[in-house]
Phi, psi and omega in degrees: 000138175103162178247127182297123182275128182265113180294141183308139186300340179300335179295340180247022186306126182254344182253158178298324181296318180292319179295318179299317179294320179298314181295324177294318178300315181298315182299315182292315183292319179292320177301313181296320179293319180290323181288332182279355180201206177286143180280037182235112183298339179288336181241357180241100185295324179296320178292318178300317180294319179295319179296314179299319181301311186277338170297322178294342177257017174064032174285130183299152181300323183292329176295318179295315182294323179295322180295320179292317179297323178297320179293331180283340181281181183279341183289132181241134176239141182254115176246139181247133178278146177217157177220130180236132180248147185202152162274123178266191180294146172058039176081009178284155178238140182223146167236126182240118176263138179237158174219111194215158171258007179213094186297320181298318179297315181299314181298312182296317181296315181293313180298317181297316180300318183287315183292327179292341177256017174090011180256183177202153180292138181193165179279117181225359187300335180294349176271004182234157176233132178286137182210152171270135183236133173231125179233130182205165179281134180173171178236167176056072181301330181299326179300314180289323179298316179298318181294322180291322177298320177294337178267013177063032175273132181276092181275134176252340179191151177209139180208161178216138178199141178053039177074015179235133179249134176241128179236130175252133181226164170301137183310324181290346181261001186301312183293320179298322178294318180297318179297315181296320180291324178294327176293339177266006176096008178269108182254336183246125178246131174289325175218135175206090187196167172266131185223180176244120181254137179290141177291329175218148179248162177233159176248135176243152181224162173057227183296327179299315179292319179299318180296318180294317179296324178297322177296316178300321179298316180297312180298323182295336183263353179288133187294336183263350183282128182256316180215147175231126177242145182206176185245019183261132176282119182259355181240000000 
């Protein structure tokens, strides 16, 4: 039962460029969350979610703390959210979210990356469904599922394999699910965020797969790209 959730490739970043881009994404998102409310994760749910998200991607504690301190200071930075949808190479579909201080740069960089790999911008979001995702180490998913149902969490899917449990919930239930799981002793989440899941996935092979992975690598290194969602099975 369930669809295996693929953690963003930045979590496995092997190059300095990818790590730098990941830390920049974390800094901007945490800064915006802290600036939009109290700079206290215990009372700011958006900030708590952002911190949990990037902890799951192995972002160092000092990067997180610097972003919060920056939000507490007098300096203000204006970041604008953007979303670009596209047909990628070999029938792939992509949604690219950006957070930038230069909208023109973000648009040109994303469009250039996609077109150079044979894709083009187009409306594809109807092929995806927004969902809350929680991934953590554990056994017996039914046990957690029953407890979440008793806590009035709207679960859409739950699965377990290799000592890892993945739970999908209605986006509005993400925080309630996290609270309920913490009451059951789950303190560390590999993933705890709202994401976009493809309604159907495709498999690519050979050069087609290599081209698609190369596109993900390029997008992963762009300074304005915040999230990339797609419909290609990478495992």
